N, C-alpha and C positions, 0 to 999 in steps of 0.2 A: 504493498499500500505506500503509494507516495506522502511522503513528509518531510517538513522542513525539519522538526524535530531530531535531535542529536539520538542515534541509535545505538546499542550495546550487544556485542558479540559474548556469548559466555560458550566456552568449549567444555563439551562435557567430559572431564576428566574423571577418574574412579571416584575421588573424594566429592563433587558435585553431583554424580550419579547416587552415591551414596546417602546424599541430602533429598535426592527427589526423591529416592524409594522410601526413606525413612517418612516423607512428607505423605507421597502416598498411601502410605500404612495408617497415618493421622484422620487422612484427608482422602480417604476414598472416593466422596463424591466428585472432587476435582479431577476435570478431565485429560489435562494437557500438561507438560513441562511447562507451558509460558504460566500457565494459571497457577500452578505450584509453587514459579521462583516468583510470582507476584505476591501469594499470600504468604511465601515465606520473608518476603522482604518487609512486606506489612505488620505480622508478628512480632519479625525484630524491632521493626521501629516502634513500637509497640510497649514490647520488653525494656528497650532500651530509655521511652519516655518514663513507665513507671519507674525503672530505677532511680532516674533526674527527680522525680517527684517524690520519691519514699527518703533518697538523700536529702532534699530541702524539709521536707515534714521533718527529720527526724534533725536536723540544724536545728528549725524553730521551734521544735519542742524543746528539744536542751536549752536554747534562751529562755524560753518560759517557765521551765520546771524552777522551782524553787523560787517566786516570785508570789505577791499577795493574791494576784490571778490564781496561779496554778492552787495555792493554799483552799481560795474561794470554791473552785471546780471541785476540789477532793471534795468538801464538805457537802455541795451541792447534789454531786452526780448519785449519791447513793445507792452505789452500785456493788456496794457492800467490802469492795479493795479498799485499803490503805496504802496511801503511797509511804515508800519508806525511806 
């Protein structure tokens, strides 16, 4: 299909074939290698985003923990857990 967009060629090395085989076993409804590659890229990007967010949340929690607001939350949350 004609396009002005950049194209990328991927050689089906053994490691690429292994990844595609694994992806096909996880997503048997996906019909083509192209679709499997796109799904793998999408899942990989989602995982990276989640890791970055988790790190940001952890950093924010560490900044917040031990403050007056954190103490108030621990009292008001009534989850039965006591922060140590």
